[in-house]
C-alpha positions as CSV (number, residue, x, y, z in Angstrom):
1,M,89.3,-83.8,-38.1
2,F,88.7,-86.3,-35.2
3,T,88.3,-83.3,-32.8
4,T,85.9,-81.6,-35.1
5,L,83.8,-84.7,-35.3
6,I,83.6,-85.3,-31.7
7,S,82.6,-81.7,-31.0
8,A,79.9,-82.0,-33.8
9,I,78.6,-85.1,-32.2
10,A,78.5,-83.4,-28.8
11,F,76.6,-80.4,-30.1
12,G,74.4,-82.8,-32.0
13,V,73.3,-84.4,-28.7
14,V,72.4,-80.9,-27.4
15,L,70.3,-80.1,-30.5
16,A,68.8,-83.6,-30.3
17,S,67.3,-82.7,-26.9
18,V,65.6,-79.8,-28.4
19,I,64.3,-81.8,-31.4
20,A,63.2,-84.5,-29.0
21,I,61.1,-82.3,-26.8
22,A,59.4,-80.8,-29.9
23,S,59.0,-84.2,-31.6
24,M,57.5,-85.9,-28.6
25,G,54.8,-83.3,-28.5
26,F,54.3,-83.6,-32.3
27,T,54.1,-87.5,-32.3
28,I,51.6,-87.8,-29.5
29,Q,49.3,-85.2,-31.2
30,F,49.8,-86.9,-34.6
31,G,49.4,-90.4,-33.1
32,L,46.0,-89.5,-31.6
33,T,44.5,-87.2,-34.2
34,N,46.1,-88.8,-37.3
35,M,46.6,-85.2,-38.4
36,L,49.9,-83.7,-39.6
37,N,49.8,-80.4,-37.8
38,L,51.9,-77.9,-39.8
39,S,51.0,-75.0,-37.5
40,Y,53.2,-76.5,-34.9
41,G,56.2,-74.5,-35.9
42,G,54.2,-71.3,-35.6
43,V,53.1,-72.2,-32.0
44,M,56.7,-72.8,-31.2
45,T,57.8,-69.4,-32.5
46,A,54.9,-67.6,-30.7
47,S,55.8,-69.4,-27.4
48,A,59.4,-68.4,-27.9
49,F,58.4,-64.8,-28.3
50,V,56.3,-64.9,-25.1
51,A,59.5,-66.1,-23.2
52,Y,61.6,-63.4,-24.9
53,L,59.1,-60.7,-23.9
54,L,59.1,-61.8,-20.3
55,V,62.9,-62.0,-20.1
56,S,63.2,-58.6,-21.7
57,H,61.1,-57.2,-18.8
58,G,63.3,-58.8,-16.1
59,V,61.7,-62.2,-15.6
60,S,64.0,-65.1,-15.2
61,A,64.6,-67.3,-18.3
62,W,63.7,-70.5,-16.3
63,Y,60.3,-68.9,-15.5
64,G,60.0,-67.9,-19.1
65,L,60.5,-71.5,-20.0
66,I,57.5,-72.7,-18.0
67,V,55.3,-69.7,-19.2
68,G,56.3,-70.3,-22.8
69,G,55.2,-73.9,-22.4
70,L,51.9,-72.8,-20.9
71,A,51.5,-70.4,-23.8
72,G,52.0,-73.2,-26.2
73,S,49.3,-75.2,-24.3
74,L,46.8,-72.5,-24.5
75,M,47.4,-71.6,-28.2
76,T,47.2,-75.3,-29.2
77,L,44.0,-75.8,-27.3
78,V,42.4,-72.8,-28.9
79,L,43.4,-73.7,-32.4
80,G,42.4,-77.4,-31.9
81,R,39.1,-76.7,-30.3
82,F,37.8,-73.7,-32.1
83,V,39.5,-74.0,-35.6
84,L,40.4,-77.6,-36.3
85,R,37.5,-79.3,-34.5
86,P,34.8,-77.5,-36.5
87,Y,36.4,-78.4,-39.8
88,A,36.8,-82.1,-38.7
89,R,33.1,-82.2,-37.7
90,R,32.1,-80.9,-41.1
91,G,33.7,-84.1,-42.6
92,A,37.1,-82.6,-43.5
93,K,39.5,-85.5,-44.5
94,L,43.2,-85.8,-43.6
95,F,44.5,-83.8,-46.5
96,E,42.0,-81.1,-46.1
97,M,42.8,-80.8,-42.4
98,M,46.6,-80.6,-43.2
99,M,45.8,-77.7,-45.5
100,V,43.9,-76.0,-42.7
101,T,47.0,-76.3,-40.5
102,L,49.1,-74.9,-43.2
103,G,46.8,-71.9,-43.4
104,L,47.1,-71.5,-39.6
105,A,50.9,-71.7,-39.9
106,L,51.0,-68.9,-42.5
107,V,48.7,-66.8,-40.4
108,L,50.9,-67.2,-37.4
109,D,54.2,-66.7,-39.3
110,Y,53.0,-63.5,-41.1
111,G,51.4,-62.3,-38.0
112,L,54.6,-62.5,-36.0
113,Q,56.5,-61.0,-38.9
114,A,54.3,-58.0,-38.8
115,L,54.4,-57.7,-35.0
116,S,58.2,-58.2,-34.9
117,H,58.9,-56.0,-37.9
118,D,60.8,-58.7,-39.5
119,N,63.7,-58.4,-36.9
120,I,65.7,-61.1,-35.3
121,Y,66.2,-60.6,-31.5
122,Q,69.0,-61.7,-29.5
123,F,68.3,-64.0,-26.6
124,T,71.6,-64.2,-24.7
125,V,70.5,-65.5,-21.4
126,L,71.8,-68.1,-19.1
127,Q,75.3,-67.6,-20.4
128,S,78.3,-69.1,-18.4
129,S,81.8,-70.1,-18.7
130,P,82.3,-73.1,-21.0
131,I,83.4,-76.5,-19.7
132,H,86.3,-78.2,-21.5
133,L,86.0,-82.0,-21.7
134,G,89.0,-83.0,-23.8
135,P,88.2,-81.8,-27.4
136,I,84.7,-81.0,-26.4
137,V,83.7,-77.4,-25.3
138,I,80.1,-77.1,-23.9
139,T,78.4,-74.8,-21.5
140,P,76.6,-75.7,-18.3
141,T,73.4,-74.4,-19.9
142,Q,73.7,-76.7,-22.8
143,V,74.2,-79.7,-20.3
144,I,71.1,-78.6,-18.6
145,L,69.0,-78.5,-21.8
146,A,70.2,-82.0,-22.7
147,G,69.2,-83.1,-19.3
148,L,65.9,-81.5,-19.6
149,G,65.2,-83.4,-22.8
150,L,65.8,-86.7,-20.8
151,V,63.6,-85.6,-17.9
152,V,60.7,-84.7,-20.4
153,F,61.2,-88.2,-22.1
154,V,61.1,-90.0,-18.8
155,G,58.2,-88.0,-17.4
156,L,56.2,-88.6,-20.6
157,E,56.8,-92.3,-20.8
158,L,55.7,-92.6,-17.0
159,L,52.6,-90.6,-17.9
160,L,51.5,-92.6,-20.7
161,R,52.2,-96.1,-19.2
162,L,51.5,-95.6,-15.4
163,T,48.6,-93.1,-15.3
164,R,44.9,-93.5,-16.1
165,I,44.9,-90.6,-18.6
166,G,48.0,-92.0,-20.2
167,K,46.4,-95.4,-20.8
168,A,43.3,-93.7,-22.1
169,L,45.3,-91.6,-24.4
170,R,47.0,-94.8,-25.7
171,A,43.6,-96.6,-26.1
172,T,42.1,-93.6,-27.9
173,A,44.9,-93.4,-30.3
174,A,44.8,-97.1,-31.0
175,E,41.1,-97.4,-31.6
176,P,38.9,-94.3,-30.8
177,T,35.6,-96.0,-31.5
178,L,36.3,-98.9,-29.3
179,A,37.7,-96.7,-26.5
180,R,34.5,-94.6,-26.6
181,S,32.4,-97.9,-26.3
182,C,34.4,-98.9,-23.3
183,G,33.4,-95.7,-21.4
184,I,36.6,-93.6,-22.1
185,R,35.6,-90.0,-22.5
186,T,37.7,-89.4,-25.8
187,G,36.6,-85.8,-25.9
188,R,38.5,-85.1,-22.7
189,V,41.4,-87.2,-23.9
190,V,41.8,-85.1,-27.0
191,I,41.8,-82.0,-24.8
192,V,44.4,-83.3,-22.6
193,T,46.4,-84.3,-25.7
194,W,46.2,-80.8,-27.1
195,L,47.4,-79.3,-23.7
196,L,50.3,-81.9,-23.3
197,S,51.4,-81.5,-27.0
198,G,51.1,-77.7,-26.8
199,F,53.3,-77.6,-23.6
200,L,56.0,-79.6,-25.2
201,C,55.8,-77.4,-28.3
202,G,56.1,-74.2,-26.3
203,L,58.8,-75.6,-24.1
204,A,60.8,-76.7,-27.3
205,G,60.4,-73.2,-28.7
206,V,62.0,-71.6,-25.7
207,V,64.6,-74.3,-25.3
208,Y,65.5,-73.7,-28.9
209,I,66.1,-70.0,-28.6
210,I,68.1,-70.4,-25.4
211,N,70.4,-72.7,-27.3
212,S,70.5,-70.7,-30.5
213,Q,70.5,-67.3,-28.7
214,S,68.2,-65.6,-31.1
215,V,64.5,-65.5,-32.1
216,G,62.7,-64.4,-35.2
217,Y,59.3,-64.8,-36.8
218,S,60.5,-67.9,-38.8
219,T,62.4,-69.6,-35.9
220,G,59.8,-72.5,-35.6
221,E,59.2,-73.1,-39.2
222,L,62.8,-73.4,-40.1
223,F,63.0,-75.9,-37.1
224,L,59.9,-77.8,-38.1
225,P,61.4,-80.1,-40.8
226,L,63.6,-81.6,-38.2
227,V,60.7,-82.2,-35.8
228,I,58.4,-83.7,-38.4
229,A,61.2,-85.9,-39.8
230,A,62.2,-87.2,-36.2
231,A,58.4,-87.8,-35.4
232,L,57.6,-89.7,-38.7
233,L,60.8,-91.6,-38.5
234,G,60.2,-92.7,-35.0
235,G,56.6,-93.7,-35.6
236,A,53.3,-91.9,-34.9
237,G,52.6,-91.9,-31.2
238,S,56.0,-93.2,-30.0
239,P,57.9,-90.8,-27.8
240,K,60.7,-93.4,-27.5
241,G,60.9,-93.6,-31.5
242,A,60.9,-89.8,-31.5
243,V,63.8,-89.4,-29.2
244,V,66.0,-92.0,-31.0
245,S,65.2,-90.3,-34.3
246,A,65.9,-86.9,-32.8
247,L,69.3,-88.1,-31.7
248,L,70.0,-89.3,-35.2
249,M,68.7,-86.0,-36.6
250,G,70.8,-83.8,-34.3
251,I,74.0,-85.6,-34.9
252,V,73.6,-85.7,-38.7
253,T,72.8,-82.0,-39.0
254,Q,75.7,-80.9,-36.7
255,V,78.2,-83.2,-38.5
256,V,77.0,-81.8,-41.9
257,A,77.3,-78.2,-40.5
258,A,80.8,-78.9,-39.1
259,F,82.3,-80.4,-42.2
260,G,80.3,-78.2,-44.7
261,Q,78.6,-75.0,-43.7
262,P,76.0,-74.1,-41.1
263,A,73.4,-73.5,-43.8
264,Y,73.9,-77.0,-45.0
265,S,72.3,-78.4,-41.7
266,T,68.8,-77.1,-42.7
267,V,69.4,-78.8,-46.2
268,A,70.3,-82.0,-44.4
269,G,67.1,-81.8,-42.3
270,F,65.0,-81.4,-45.4
271,A,66.9,-84.2,-47.0
272,V,66.2,-86.7,-44.2
273,L,62.5,-85.6,-44.2
274,V,62.2,-86.3,-48.1
275,I,64.1,-89.7,-47.5
276,V,61.6,-90.6,-44.8
277,L,58.6,-89.8,-46.9
278,L,60.0,-91.7,-49.9
279,A,60.8,-94.7,-47.7
280,R,57.5,-94.6,-45.8
281,P,54.9,-92.8,-48.0
282,G,52.0,-93.9,-46.0
283,V,53.3,-92.5,-42.7
284,V,51.6,-89.1,-43.1
285,A,48.2,-91.0,-43.0
286,G,48.8,-91.6,-39.3
287,S,49.0,-94.7,-37.2
288,Q,46.0,-96.5,-39.0
289,G,47.2,-95.9,-42.5
290,A,44.9,-95.2,-45.4
291,E,41.8,-95.9,-43.1
292,A,42.8,-93.3,-40.6
293,Q,40.3,-90.7,-39.5
294,V,40.7,-87.4,-37.9
295,T,40.1,-87.8,-34.2
296,L,39.1,-84.4,-32.7
């Protein structure tokens, strides 16, 4: 039983790195726009399919990882600028915008289902001999993925705290009207946020299928509850909070899967999300609570 617990925690840390990458992208987008973007999972899946197609044509999975991230950036920017922004400028409120993103999620999901013929494709790349660390059996690829999550976190923190665009992003998220009055070009900040969030979304999608070794049309949507729960639990706009929450989510779901059944891990993710919403019902209104407005 102890061996099972230790192994589950180790796999939970690996899963946490995937959740962390996705939730960091989600939380910076949510923290700036105050909008719960339910199309995030669809973009993750589409980016994962981009990487899958590249790898199936002989491209290295590591290149596929980068291209998948860039595909996520492009899709997020297009959806943000040409779909979500027009709705926001017509006066759509937070709930209405959330319904728009839900519609986009359905379009992406069913579009991918039609294109993939409802198949689940194997993504067995970067496989290597496992490493035995006492009761823990883990592969070098999983170690790299966990390290990638840490690198992304450190890089994002440095970007937000030490660069002009990072400081402008934080100022716009805190008070967009005041930031605009101080000469910050908030429109450009929003564009950068879409690109950065989309890149992390696409990156997370590819990392997820490298770890799970399969991709299907519902991959991102099944994973999305864990991402949203980690982002909301950590606090809107807080990458550090998202990482800590992702670590909790990863360990909880893997321990539940180890001592129950793998299907229970998804149930545990939904359960944590429900608990977060019950404990903090106002969190879906963004960082400014009931007075929050959509910033696009």
